[in-house]
C-alpha positions as a Markdown table, in Angstrom:
| # | Residue | x | y | z |
|---|---|---|---|---|
| 1 | Unk | 82.7 | 82.7 | 65.2 |
| 2 | Unk | 80.1 | 84.1 | 62.8 |
| 3 | Unk | 79.6 | 87.8 | 63.2 |
| 4 | Unk | 76.4 | 89.5 | 62.4 |
| 5 | Unk | 76.3 | 93.1 | 61.3 |
| 6 | Unk | 75.1 | 95.6 | 63.8 |
| 7 | Unk | 72.2 | 96.6 | 61.6 |
| 8 | Unk | 70.8 | 93.1 | 61.9 |
| 9 | Unk | 70.4 | 93.1 | 65.6 |
| 10 | Unk | 70.5 | 96.7 | 66.9 |
| 11 | Unk | 67.6 | 99.2 | 66.5 |
| 12 | Unk | 67.1 | 102.6 | 68.1 |
| 13 | Unk | 66.3 | 102.7 | 71.8 |
| 14 | Unk | 62.6 | 102.7 | 72.5 |
| 15 | Unk | 60.6 | 104.5 | 75.1 |
| 16 | Unk | 61.2 | 103.4 | 78.7 |
| 17 | Unk | 59.1 | 100.7 | 80.2 |
| 18 | Unk | 58.3 | 99.7 | 83.7 |
| 19 | Unk | 60.4 | 96.8 | 85.1 |
| 20 | Unk | 59.2 | 94.4 | 87.7 |
| 21 | Unk | 62.4 | 93.5 | 89.5 |
| 22 | Unk | 66.0 | 94.6 | 89.7 |
| 23 | Unk | 69.0 | 92.5 | 90.5 |
| 24 | Unk | 72.5 | 93.6 | 91.6 |
| 25 | Unk | 76.1 | 92.5 | 91.1 |
| 26 | Unk | 79.2 | 94.2 | 92.4 |
| 27 | Unk | 82.5 | 94.9 | 90.7 |
| 28 | Unk | 85.7 | 93.3 | 92.1 |
| 29 | Unk | 89.3 | 94.1 | 92.7 |
| 30 | Unk | 91.9 | 91.4 | 92.9 |
| 31 | Unk | 94.3 | 91.9 | 95.9 |
| 32 | Unk | 96.8 | 89.3 | 94.6 |
| 33 | Unk | 96.8 | 86.3 | 92.3 |
| 34 | Unk | 97.0 | 87.6 | 88.7 |
| 35 | Unk | 96.9 | 85.5 | 85.6 |
| 36 | Unk | 96.6 | 82.4 | 87.7 |
| 37 | Unk | 92.9 | 81.6 | 87.4 |
| 38 | Unk | 93.0 | 80.1 | 83.9 |
| 39 | Unk | 95.7 | 77.6 | 84.9 |
| 40 | Unk | 94.1 | 76.2 | 88.0 |
| 41 | Unk | 95.8 | 78.5 | 90.4 |
| 42 | Unk | 95.0 | 80.6 | 93.5 |
| 43 | Unk | 93.4 | 84.1 | 93.6 |
| 44 | Unk | 92.5 | 86.5 | 96.4 |
| 45 | Unk | 90.0 | 89.1 | 95.2 |
| 46 | Unk | 87.2 | 91.0 | 97.0 |
| 47 | Unk | 84.0 | 92.5 | 95.8 |
| 48 | Unk | 83.8 | 96.3 | 95.8 |
| 49 | Unk | 80.8 | 98.6 | 96.2 |
| 50 | Unk | 80.2 | 99.4 | 92.6 |
| 51 | Unk | 77.1 | 97.9 | 91.1 |
| 52 | Unk | 75.8 | 96.5 | 87.8 |
| 53 | Unk | 72.0 | 96.3 | 87.8 |
| 54 | Unk | 69.7 | 94.2 | 85.7 |
| 55 | Unk | 66.1 | 95.2 | 85.6 |
| 56 | Unk | 63.7 | 92.7 | 84.0 |
| 57 | Unk | 60.0 | 92.6 | 82.9 |
| 58 | Unk | 57.9 | 90.3 | 80.8 |
| 59 | Unk | 57.7 | 91.3 | 77.1 |
| 60 | Unk | 54.3 | 91.0 | 75.4 |
| 61 | Unk | 56.0 | 91.2 | 71.9 |
| 62 | Unk | 57.4 | 87.7 | 72.1 |
| 63 | Unk | 61.0 | 88.8 | 72.0 |
| 64 | Unk | 64.0 | 89.2 | 74.1 |
| 65 | Unk | 65.1 | 92.8 | 74.4 |
| 66 | Unk | 68.3 | 94.2 | 75.9 |
| 67 | Unk | 68.9 | 97.9 | 76.7 |
| 68 | Unk | 71.4 | 99.8 | 78.7 |
| 69 | Unk | 71.9 | 103.1 | 80.4 |
| 70 | Unk | 75.4 | 103.3 | 78.9 |
| 71 | Unk | 74.6 | 102.8 | 75.2 |
| 72 | Unk | 71.9 | 104.3 | 73.0 |
| 73 | Unk | 71.0 | 101.1 | 71.2 |
| 74 | Unk | 69.0 | 98.0 | 72.1 |
| 75 | Unk | 69.1 | 94.5 | 70.8 |
| 76 | Unk | 66.1 | 92.4 | 70.0 |
| 77 | Unk | 66.0 | 88.7 | 69.5 |
| 78 | Unk | 63.2 | 86.2 | 68.8 |
| 79 | Unk | 63.1 | 83.0 | 70.9 |
| 80 | Unk | 63.7 | 80.7 | 68.0 |
| 81 | Unk | 66.4 | 82.9 | 66.4 |
| 82 | Unk | 70.0 | 81.6 | 66.1 |
| 83 | Unk | 72.3 | 84.2 | 67.6 |
| 84 | Unk | 75.9 | 85.0 | 67.3 |
| 85 | Unk | 78.2 | 87.6 | 69.0 |
| 86 | Unk | 78.2 | 91.0 | 67.2 |
| 87 | Unk | 81.0 | 92.7 | 69.1 |
| 88 | Unk | 78.5 | 94.8 | 71.1 |
| 89 | Unk | 77.9 | 95.4 | 74.9 |
| 90 | Unk | 74.8 | 93.2 | 74.6 |
| 91 | Unk | 76.9 | 90.1 | 73.9 |
| 92 | Unk | 77.6 | 89.6 | 77.6 |
| 93 | Unk | 73.9 | 89.4 | 78.3 |
| 94 | Unk | 73.0 | 87.4 | 75.2 |
| 95 | Unk | 75.8 | 85.0 | 75.9 |
| 96 | Unk | 74.3 | 84.3 | 79.4 |
| 97 | Unk | 70.9 | 83.8 | 77.8 |
| 98 | Unk | 72.4 | 81.3 | 75.3 |
| 99 | Unk | 74.1 | 79.3 | 78.0 |
| 100 | Unk | 70.9 | 79.1 | 80.0 |
| 101 | Unk | 69.0 | 77.9 | 76.9 |
| 102 | Unk | 71.7 | 75.4 | 76.2 |
| 103 | Unk | 71.0 | 73.9 | 79.6 |
| 104 | Unk | 67.4 | 73.5 | 78.6 |
| 105 | Unk | 66.0 | 76.3 | 80.8 |
| 106 | Unk | 62.9 | 77.8 | 79.2 |
| 107 | Unk | 62.9 | 81.6 | 79.4 |
| 108 | Unk | 59.7 | 83.5 | 78.5 |
| 109 | Unk | 60.1 | 86.7 | 76.5 |
| 110 | Unk | 61.5 | 89.6 | 78.5 |
| 111 | Unk | 62.9 | 93.1 | 78.5 |
| 112 | Unk | 66.2 | 93.4 | 80.3 |
| 113 | Unk | 67.8 | 96.7 | 81.1 |
| 114 | Unk | 71.4 | 97.1 | 82.3 |
| 115 | Unk | 72.5 | 100.0 | 84.5 |
| 116 | Unk | 75.0 | 100.6 | 87.2 |
| 117 | Unk | 78.3 | 102.4 | 87.9 |
| 118 | Unk | 81.1 | 99.8 | 87.6 |
| 119 | Unk | 83.8 | 101.6 | 85.6 |
| 120 | Unk | 84.1 | 100.2 | 82.1 |
| 121 | Unk | 87.5 | 99.1 | 80.9 |
| 122 | Unk | 89.2 | 99.8 | 84.2 |
| 123 | Unk | 90.1 | 96.2 | 85.2 |
| 124 | Unk | 87.3 | 96.1 | 87.8 |
| 125 | Unk | 85.4 | 93.4 | 86.0 |
| 126 | Unk | 82.4 | 95.3 | 84.5 |
| 127 | Unk | 81.8 | 92.5 | 82.1 |
| 128 | Unk | 81.5 | 89.7 | 84.7 |
| 129 | Unk | 79.4 | 92.1 | 86.8 |
| 130 | Unk | 77.0 | 92.5 | 83.9 |
| 131 | Unk | 77.0 | 88.7 | 83.3 |
| 132 | Unk | 76.2 | 87.9 | 86.9 |
| 133 | Unk | 73.4 | 90.6 | 87.2 |
| 134 | Unk | 71.9 | 89.2 | 84.0 |
| 135 | Unk | 72.0 | 85.5 | 85.1 |
| 136 | Unk | 70.3 | 86.5 | 88.4 |
| 137 | Unk | 67.5 | 88.3 | 86.6 |
| 138 | Unk | 67.0 | 85.6 | 83.9 |
| 139 | Unk | 66.9 | 82.8 | 86.4 |
| 140 | Unk | 64.4 | 84.6 | 88.6 |
| 141 | Unk | 62.3 | 85.3 | 85.5 |
| 142 | Unk | 62.4 | 81.6 | 84.6 |
| 143 | Unk | 61.8 | 80.6 | 88.2 |
| 144 | Unk | 64.9 | 78.4 | 88.1 |
| 145 | Unk | 67.8 | 77.9 | 90.5 |
| 146 | Unk | 71.5 | 76.8 | 90.2 |
| 147 | Unk | 74.4 | 76.4 | 92.5 |
| 148 | Unk | 77.0 | 79.1 | 92.9 |
| 149 | Unk | 79.5 | 76.9 | 91.1 |
| 150 | Unk | 77.1 | 76.4 | 88.2 |
| 151 | Unk | 76.4 | 80.1 | 88.0 |
| 152 | Unk | 80.0 | 81.0 | 87.9 |
| 153 | Unk | 80.9 | 78.4 | 85.3 |
| 154 | Unk | 77.9 | 79.4 | 83.1 |
| 155 | Unk | 78.9 | 83.1 | 83.2 |
| 156 | Unk | 82.5 | 82.2 | 82.4 |
| 157 | Unk | 81.4 | 80.1 | 79.5 |
| 158 | Unk | 79.3 | 82.9 | 78.2 |
| 159 | Unk | 82.4 | 85.1 | 78.1 |
| 160 | Unk | 84.7 | 82.4 | 76.8 |
| 161 | Unk | 82.5 | 80.8 | 74.2 |
| 162 | Unk | 80.1 | 83.5 | 73.1 |
| 163 | Unk | 81.9 | 86.8 | 73.6 |
| 164 | Unk | 85.3 | 85.2 | 72.8 |
| 165 | Unk | 87.2 | 86.5 | 75.8 |
| 166 | Unk | 89.5 | 83.9 | 77.3 |
| 167 | Unk | 89.0 | 84.9 | 80.9 |
| 168 | Unk | 89.3 | 82.6 | 83.9 |
| 169 | Unk | 86.6 | 82.1 | 86.6 |
| 170 | Unk | 87.8 | 84.4 | 89.3 |
| 171 | Unk | 85.7 | 87.4 | 88.4 |
| 172 | Unk | 82.4 | 85.6 | 88.1 |
| 173 | Unk | 82.9 | 83.6 | 91.3 |
| 174 | Unk | 83.8 | 86.4 | 93.6 |
| 175 | Unk | 81.1 | 88.6 | 92.2 |
| 176 | Unk | 78.6 | 85.9 | 93.1 |
| 177 | Unk | 80.0 | 84.6 | 96.4 |
| 178 | Unk | 81.8 | 87.4 | 98.2 |
| 179 | Unk | 81.1 | 88.3 | 101.8 |
| 180 | Unk | 81.2 | 91.9 | 103.1 |
| 181 | Unk | 84.5 | 92.8 | 104.9 |
| 182 | Unk | 86.1 | 89.7 | 103.6 |
| 183 | Unk | 88.6 | 88.7 | 100.8 |
| 184 | Unk | 87.9 | 85.4 | 99.0 |
| 185 | Unk | 90.6 | 82.9 | 98.6 |
| 186 | Unk | 89.6 | 80.7 | 95.6 |
| 187 | Unk | 91.2 | 77.6 | 94.3 |
| 188 | Unk | 90.3 | 77.9 | 90.7 |
| 189 | Unk | 90.9 | 74.2 | 89.8 |
| 190 | Unk | 88.2 | 72.9 | 92.0 |
| 191 | Unk | 86.4 | 76.1 | 93.3 |
| 192 | Unk | 87.2 | 75.4 | 96.9 |
| 193 | Unk | 87.1 | 78.8 | 98.7 |
| 194 | Unk | 87.7 | 80.5 | 102.0 |
| 195 | Unk | 86.4 | 83.8 | 103.2 |
| 196 | Unk | 89.2 | 85.8 | 105.0 |
| 197 | Unk | 88.1 | 88.5 | 107.3 |
| 198 | Unk | 89.7 | 91.9 | 106.7 |
| 199 | Unk | 88.4 | 93.2 | 110.1 |
| 200 | Unk | 91.3 | 92.1 | 112.1 |
| 201 | Unk | 92.8 | 94.9 | 114.2 |
| 202 | Unk | 95.6 | 96.2 | 112.0 |
| 203 | Unk | 93.9 | 95.3 | 108.7 |
| 204 | Unk | 90.8 | 97.2 | 109.8 |
| 205 | Unk | 92.9 | 100.3 | 110.1 |
| 206 | Unk | 93.9 | 100.2 | 106.4 |
| 207 | Unk | 92.0 | 101.0 | 103.3 |
| 208 | Unk | 92.1 | 99.4 | 99.8 |
| 209 | Unk | 92.7 | 102.2 | 97.4 |
| 210 | Unk | 92.2 | 101.7 | 93.7 |
| 211 | Unk | 93.8 | 104.1 | 91.3 |
| 212 | Unk | 92.5 | 104.1 | 87.7 |
| 213 | Unk | 95.2 | 105.1 | 85.2 |
| 214 | Unk | 92.5 | 105.9 | 82.7 |
| 215 | Unk | 94.5 | 104.2 | 80.0 |
| 216 | Unk | 94.1 | 100.9 | 78.2 |
| 217 | Unk | 96.7 | 100.4 | 75.6 |
| 218 | Unk | 95.7 | 99.0 | 72.2 |
| 219 | Unk | 98.1 | 96.1 | 72.5 |
| 220 | Unk | 96.1 | 94.7 | 75.4 |
| 221 | Unk | 93.8 | 92.3 | 73.5 |
| 222 | Unk | 96.5 | 91.0 | 71.2 |
| 223 | Unk | 99.3 | 90.7 | 73.8 |
| 224 | Unk | 96.9 | 89.0 | 76.3 |
| 225 | Unk | 96.3 | 86.3 | 73.7 |
| 226 | Unk | 100.1 | 86.0 | 73.1 |
| 227 | Unk | 100.6 | 85.6 | 76.9 |
| 228 | Unk | 98.0 | 82.9 | 77.1 |
| 229 | Unk | 99.6 | 80.9 | 74.3 |
| 230 | Unk | 103.1 | 81.3 | 75.9 |
| 231 | Unk | 101.6 | 80.1 | 79.2 |
| 232 | Unk | 99.8 | 77.1 | 77.6 |
| 233 | Unk | 103.0 | 76.1 | 75.7 |
| 234 | Unk | 105.0 | 76.1 | 78.9 |
| 235 | Unk | 102.2 | 74.2 | 80.8 |
| 236 | Unk | 102.1 | 71.6 | 78.1 |
| 237 | Unk | 105.9 | 71.0 | 78.4 |
| 238 | Unk | 105.6 | 70.7 | 82.2 |
| 239 | Unk | 102.8 | 68.1 | 81.8 |
| 240 | Unk | 105.0 | 66.1 | 79.3 |
| 241 | Unk | 107.9 | 66.0 | 81.8 |
| 242 | Unk | 105.6 | 65.4 | 84.8 |
| 243 | Unk | 102.6 | 63.3 | 83.7 |
| 244 | Unk | 100.9 | 63.6 | 87.0 |
| 245 | Unk | 100.8 | 67.4 | 86.8 |
| 246 | Unk | 97.3 | 68.8 | 86.0 |
| 247 | Unk | 98.2 | 72.4 | 85.4 |
| 248 | Unk | 100.5 | 75.2 | 86.6 |
| 249 | Unk | 98.4 | 75.5 | 89.7 |
| 250 | Unk | 100.1 | 72.3 | 90.9 |
| 251 | Unk | 103.6 | 73.0 | 89.6 |
| 252 | Unk | 106.6 | 74.0 | 91.7 |
| 253 | Unk | 109.5 | 76.2 | 90.9 |
| 254 | Unk | 111.8 | 73.2 | 90.9 |
| 255 | Unk | 109.7 | 71.4 | 88.3 |
| 256 | Unk | 109.7 | 74.6 | 86.2 |
| 257 | Unk | 113.5 | 74.8 | 86.4 |
| 258 | Unk | 113.8 | 71.1 | 85.4 |
| 259 | Unk | 111.9 | 72.0 | 82.1 |
| 260 | Unk | 113.5 | 75.4 | 81.5 |
| 261 | Unk | 115.8 | 74.2 | 78.6 |
| 262 | Unk | 112.7 | 72.7 | 76.8 |
| 263 | Unk | 110.7 | 75.9 | 76.6 |
| 264 | Unk | 111.1 | 79.3 | 75.1 |
| 265 | Unk | 112.4 | 82.1 | 77.3 |
| 266 | Unk | 109.0 | 83.8 | 77.1 |
| 267 | Unk | 107.1 | 80.7 | 78.2 |
| 268 | Unk | 109.6 | 80.2 | 81.1 |
| 269 | Unk | 109.1 | 83.7 | 82.4 |
| 270 | Unk | 105.3 | 83.6 | 82.1 |
| 271 | Unk | 105.2 | 80.3 | 83.9 |
| 272 | Unk | 107.6 | 81.6 | 86.5 |
| 273 | Unk | 105.3 | 84.5 | 87.2 |
| 274 | Unk | 102.3 | 82.2 | 87.7 |
| 275 | Unk | 104.0 | 79.6 | 89.9 |
| 276 | Unk | 105.6 | 82.3 | 92.1 |
| 277 | Unk | 102.3 | 84.2 | 92.2 |
| 278 | Unk | 100.5 | 81.1 | 93.6 |
| 279 | Unk | 103.2 | 81.0 | 96.3 |
| 280 | Unk | 102.5 | 84.7 | 97.0 |
| 281 | Unk | 98.8 | 84.1 | 97.3 |
| 282 | Unk | 99.4 | 81.3 | 99.9 |
| 283 | Unk | 101.7 | 83.7 | 101.8 |
| 284 | Unk | 99.1 | 86.5 | 101.6 |
| 285 | Unk | 96.5 | 84.2 | 103.2 |
| 286 | Unk | 98.9 | 83.6 | 106.1 |
| 287 | Unk | 99.6 | 87.3 | 106.3 |
| 288 | Unk | 95.8 | 88.1 | 106.6 |
| 289 | Unk | 95.3 | 85.4 | 109.2 |
| 290 | Unk | 98.3 | 86.8 | 111.2 |
| 291 | Unk | 97.1 | 90.4 | 110.7 |
| 292 | Unk | 100.5 | 91.2 | 109.2 |
| 293 | Unk | 99.8 | 94.3 | 107.0 |
| 294 | Unk | 103.5 | 94.8 | 106.2 |
| 295 | Unk | 103.9 | 91.3 | 104.8 |
| 296 | Unk | 100.6 | 91.6 | 102.8 |
| 297 | Unk | 101.8 | 94.8 | 101.3 |
| 298 | Unk | 105.3 | 93.5 | 100.5 |
| 299 | Unk | 103.7 | 90.5 | 98.7 |
| 300 | Unk | 101.5 | 92.8 | 96.6 |
| 301 | Unk | 104.5 | 94.9 | 95.6 |
| 302 | Unk | 106.5 | 91.7 | 94.7 |
| 303 | Unk | 103.5 | 90.6 | 92.6 |
| 304 | Unk | 103.7 | 93.8 | 90.6 |
| 305 | Unk | 107.4 | 93.3 | 90.0 |
| 306 | Unk | 106.7 | 89.8 | 88.7 |
| 307 | Unk | 103.9 | 91.1 | 86.5 |
| 308 | Unk | 106.1 | 93.8 | 85.1 |
| 309 | Unk | 109.3 | 91.7 | 84.5 |
| 310 | Unk | 108.1 | 88.1 | 84.0 |
| 311 | Unk | 104.6 | 88.4 | 82.7 |
| 312 | Unk | 105.3 | 91.7 | 80.9 |
| 313 | Unk | 101.8 | 93.0 | 81.2 |
| 314 | Unk | 102.4 | 96.4 | 82.8 |
| 315 | Unk | 103.0 | 99.7 | 81.1 |
| 316 | Unk | 104.7 | 103.1 | 81.8 |
| 317 | Unk | 101.6 | 104.7 | 83.4 |
| 318 | Unk | 100.9 | 101.8 | 85.8 |
| 319 | Unk | 104.6 | 101.5 | 86.8 |
| 320 | Unk | 104.6 | 105.2 | 87.6 |
| 321 | Unk | 101.4 | 104.8 | 89.8 |
| 322 | Unk | 103.0 | 101.9 | 91.7 |
| 323 | Unk | 106.3 | 103.7 | 92.2 |
| 324 | Unk | 104.6 | 106.9 | 93.3 |
| 325 | Unk | 102.3 | 105.0 | 95.7 |
| 326 | Unk | 105.2 | 103.3 | 97.4 |
| 327 | Unk | 106.8 | 106.7 | 98.2 |
| 328 | Unk | 103.7 | 107.9 | 100.1 |
| 329 | Unk | 103.4 | 107.8 | 103.9 |
| 330 | Unk | 101.2 | 104.9 | 105.0 |
| 331 | Unk | 101.4 | 102.8 | 101.8 |
| 332 | Unk | 102.1 | 99.2 | 102.6 |
| 333 | Unk | 102.0 | 97.8 | 99.0 |
| 334 | Unk | 100.9 | 98.5 | 95.5 |
| 335 | Unk | 100.4 | 96.5 | 92.3 |
| 336 | Unk | 98.8 | 96.3 | 89.0 |
| 337 | Unk | 95.4 | 94.6 | 89.2 |
| 338 | Unk | 93.5 | 93.1 | 86.3 |
| 339 | Unk | 94.6 | 91.9 | 82.9 |
| 340 | Unk | 97.2 | 94.6 | 82.4 |
| 341 | Unk | 98.5 | 97.0 | 79.8 |
| 342 | Unk | 96.7 | 99.8 | 81.7 |
| 343 | Unk | 93.7 | 99.8 | 84.0 |
| 344 | Unk | 94.1 | 100.1 | 87.7 |
| 345 | Unk | 96.5 | 99.6 | 90.6 |
| 346 | Unk | 95.4 | 98.3 | 94.0 |
| 347 | Unk | 97.1 | 99.7 | 97.1 |
| 348 | Unk | 96.9 | 98.9 | 100.8 |
| 349 | Unk | 97.1 | 102.2 | 102.7 |
| 350 | Unk | 96.8 | 103.2 | 106.4 |
| 351 | Unk | 93.3 | 104.7 | 106.8 |
| 352 | Unk | 94.6 | 108.0 | 108.2 |
| 353 | Unk | 96.7 | 108.5 | 105.1 |
| 354 | Unk | 94.2 | 107.4 | 102.5 |
| 355 | Unk | 92.9 | 110.8 | 101.5 |
| 356 | Unk | 96.4 | 112.4 | 101.3 |
| 357 | Unk | 97.7 | 109.3 | 99.4 |
| 358 | Unk | 95.0 | 109.8 | 96.7 |
| 359 | Unk | 95.8 | 113.5 | 96.5 |
| 360 | Unk | 99.5 | 113.0 | 96.2 |
| 361 | Unk | 99.4 | 110.2 | 93.7 |
| 362 | Unk | 96.8 | 111.9 | 91.6 |
| 363 | Unk | 98.8 | 115.1 | 91.5 |
| 364 | Unk | 102.0 | 113.3 | 90.6 |
| 365 | Unk | 100.3 | 111.3 | 87.8 |
| 366 | Unk | 98.8 | 114.5 | 86.4 |
| 367 | Unk | 102.2 | 116.2 | 86.3 |
| 368 | Unk | 103.8 | 113.2 | 84.6 |
| 369 | Unk | 101.2 | 112.2 | 82.0 |
| 370 | Unk | 98.6 | 115.1 | 81.9 |
| 371 | Unk | 96.0 | 112.5 | 82.8 |
| 372 | Unk | 93.5 | 112.8 | 85.7 |
| 373 | Unk | 93.5 | 109.5 | 87.4 |
| 374 | Unk | 90.3 | 108.3 | 89.0 |
| 375 | Unk | 90.5 | 106.9 | 92.6 |
| 376 | Unk | 88.3 | 104.7 | 94.7 |
| 377 | Unk | 88.7 | 104.1 | 98.4 |
| 378 | Unk | 87.0 | 100.7 | 98.7 |
| 379 | Unk | 85.5 | 98.4 | 101.3 |
| 380 | Unk | 85.0 | 94.7 | 100.7 |
| 381 | Unk | 81.4 | 94.4 | 99.6 |
| 382 | Unk | 78.8 | 91.6 | 99.5 |
| 383 | Unk | 78.5 | 89.4 | 96.4 |
| 384 | Unk | 75.4 | 89.1 | 94.3 |
| 385 | Unk | 73.9 | 86.1 | 96.1 |
| 386 | Unk | 73.9 | 88.0 | 99.4 |
| 387 | Unk | 72.8 | 91.3 | 97.9 |
| 388 | Unk | 69.8 | 89.8 | 96.2 |
| 389 | Unk | 68.8 | 87.4 | 99.0 |
| 390 | Unk | 68.8 | 84.8 | 96.3 |
| 391 | Unk | 68.5 | 81.1 | 97.2 |
| 392 | Unk | 70.7 | 78.7 | 95.3 |
| 393 | Unk | 70.0 | 75.0 | 94.7 |
| 394 | Unk | 71.9 | 72.5 | 96.8 |
| 395 | Unk | 74.7 | 73.9 | 99.0 |
| 396 | Unk | 76.3 | 77.3 | 98.6 |
| 397 | Unk | 80.0 | 77.3 | 97.7 |
């Protein structure tokens, strides 16, 4: 990927302008199903009531301009200009613009301003939230429509191909399509999905508590790439032994064991996590439908053990937060959520214990690491489609 220097694309922030319309996209937390979405597996996330906002207005200067509340620079592009990623926040927006233009959608010059309160770098998908808010604004500006599936795929491609981040499709899809008070079961190989109500009797008496470790270890980017290569190597060996197998999302533990001698120990453990995690997601669906909070919590805790031991994407701070959480009254389960090596844990906690849970875990974490953890007691929120009353072409997902 060709990288421009910042000086070529970034100029000082100009005076505020008036924006015609504003579009919203939530953050997300994944209840269970980690590192499965880029291998055709199952995920079970929900949208959370943080927001990215994209405000848009026509630009009389025949340019595309991008500004943000969170950064003191803006990016200006001309409609006929060839663009590349520059390693800046604006890449997420420019990547979406580029993907829309690749589809032949004509977009008149605009000013786009990004705001909101999704915590950055916490594993709550601030990047996908920005992408989705941006695509909603730009399509409205262009008076164009797309299906939910097309929107999610476009935003993922912007992040994969333009930004250079090898994410799966979970984040973009749930941020678009989530229903309030529901988790979203997504089959990432074909985008079939099911909204699962969290308002059943016992589930309604719990809260989803997110604890932000406030750390992101520097190994994250490099080690994530290593994990992806180890997964893909194991997946390739499985396909060779079982030609009808499309991806790990279709693989069984028995098929993995049959291939164990042919793959590295690292690839075997990474694939074992993914295959067992898909099984846990299926069990989590059944637990939600049965209103079985204990089983759901146990599955989440087992998911963390698998991430820690087989996928090796946890860290000391996250493991402490999980262990501390499980000692608290009313905690049914806890796990690392997001890509790993820091970020957040997600916990299922009895509603009457939620506040004391946060206080105790925060205090223990502070004593152990001298870090003030942030906490969020969350409800399942509506996705961007519902929030913006935005019509999509054809059928919704």
